[in-house]
N, C-alpha and C positions, 0 to 999 in steps of 0.2 A: 085480101080486102078487098072489097068493091064498093066504091060510093058512087052513088046517084046512078047505077044503071052497069050495062055492059061496057067492057074496055072498047075505047071507041076507034077508029080505024083513023082520023085525025083529029084536030085538038079535042079536049073532053072539056067537061064542066070545070069550074076551078079548081075544086077538091080532086079532081082526078089528075090533073096538070101538077098539083104542088104534090099529091102521093107517087106520081109517075118516077120513072128512072133519071130523067133530065133534071128534074130538081130535087136531089136528096137531101138538101139542107132545112126542109121544111116538116121535118116530123115532129117536132114540139110544138110548132104552131096547131097541125092538124090534129095530135093528140089535146090540146088545147081547146080546141073547136069541139072536139068529141066530147071531153070532159064537160063544156060549157052547153053542149047541147045544140049546136052552130052548124053541125056537118049538112044536116041537110037544107039549110038556111044558104050557106055558102054556096051548096052545089047546085040550087035551083032558083035562087036569087037572080033575075035579070037585071043589067044595065047597072052593075056596081062595081066601083074600085077597091080594091084591096092594097092596103101597106102591109108586105110581108116581111117580118123580122125571122132572120135566120136562126137558125140552132144556135150558133155562137152568141148572137144576141140575145136569145132567152138565158144563156149560161151566163154570159156577163152579168145580166141584171139580177143573178142568183135565182132563176126560175128553171125548175125542173119536170119532165116530166117521169113518174115512175108508180107502178103498181096501180095504174088505173084513174092516179091523180095528179093535180100539178101543184106544185112546193115552190113555197118562197124562202129561201134559206132553212128549209127544212121544215118548214109550216106548210100542212097541207091549207090550200086557199080552197073558199067556198066556191059554188059553181058559179054566184052573181057577181063574186070578185073576178072571176076569170072572165066571164061573160062581158062584164063591163072594160077592162082593159082590152077584150078582142074589138069590141066594138070603135074603141078610139082608133082602129085601124081599117073601118069600111066606112066606104062612103057611098051615097045613093045618086051614083052618076057614073057612066061608064067614061065622060070625058073628065076626067078628073085630073089635075086643075084644069081649069075648064080654058085650055089654050092646047092646041096642038102641037105634036112633036114634029121637030123640023132637022133633018139631017142626023147629026151629031149631036144637036143642042139635046138637050133631055126635056126641058120646057121651056116654052118661046119666050117667057117673060122673065124679068129679072126678080120681081117679087108679086106672089099671088096668095092672097088669103082666101080662106074656104071655112065655113062652119062644117063639122064633121064630128060625129059623138057628141061629147060634152065640151069640145074645146076648138077654138080657132087655130088653124094651122098656118104657118108661113112657111112657103117655099120660096129660096133663094139659091140662085144660080149665079156664080161669081163668074169672074173674067177667062178662069180656065174651065168653065163649064162644069164644075163640082156643084153639085144640088144638095142644098140640105132641106131636112123638114124640120121646124119647130113647132112643139105642142104646147110653150108655153114653160113646161118643166124640163122636156128633154130634148135634145136635137139629135135627128138620125142621118147619115149620108144616105142619099140616094144610090145604091149600089148598080142598079139595074132599072131599067124602068120600058113602058114601051110592050110589056108582054101582055097576050091576051088569051084566054077561053072561050066557050062558046056562050059563056053568062058574064064574063067580068074581065076587066082590064085587073093589072097586079103590077107592082112592083116589087123589089128587093130591098130591105132598107136594113141598116146594121144597128139599130138599137129598137127596143122595145119603147113604144110610147104608153103615154096612160098610166104610168106609175107615179 
């Protein structure tokens, strides 16, 4: 399956990166984006940042992709419900949080608030440089950040936000 054009020789768009062999842990996220009609948006929108839950994060939240749908604890979710959950992970800036990355630090400041989707997110980096993001309902560890595609930056998180 090809998203957003031919296979790239270098970094591809966000969806190409998430579906590449380098990142096999995002198949549920990509299936959810497809179900919600957001694949083209994520592949072509410039200068966004996406917090990407892993397949394990979706599974722990009781969310699975099967038979072309997205299910929460066995109940088919509406496309609009899936879209709302996914939008809680997308921000309309490529430099988010609005600090630069420094050496091994994930985010340069101890605490950074930003409004995204329907919630305010709080990023906190502890003294051991472990970073979490909190949406007011859930908190997720930032497992890997500073990743980029041709149109977006992205970070790997360990929990689904927006539920």
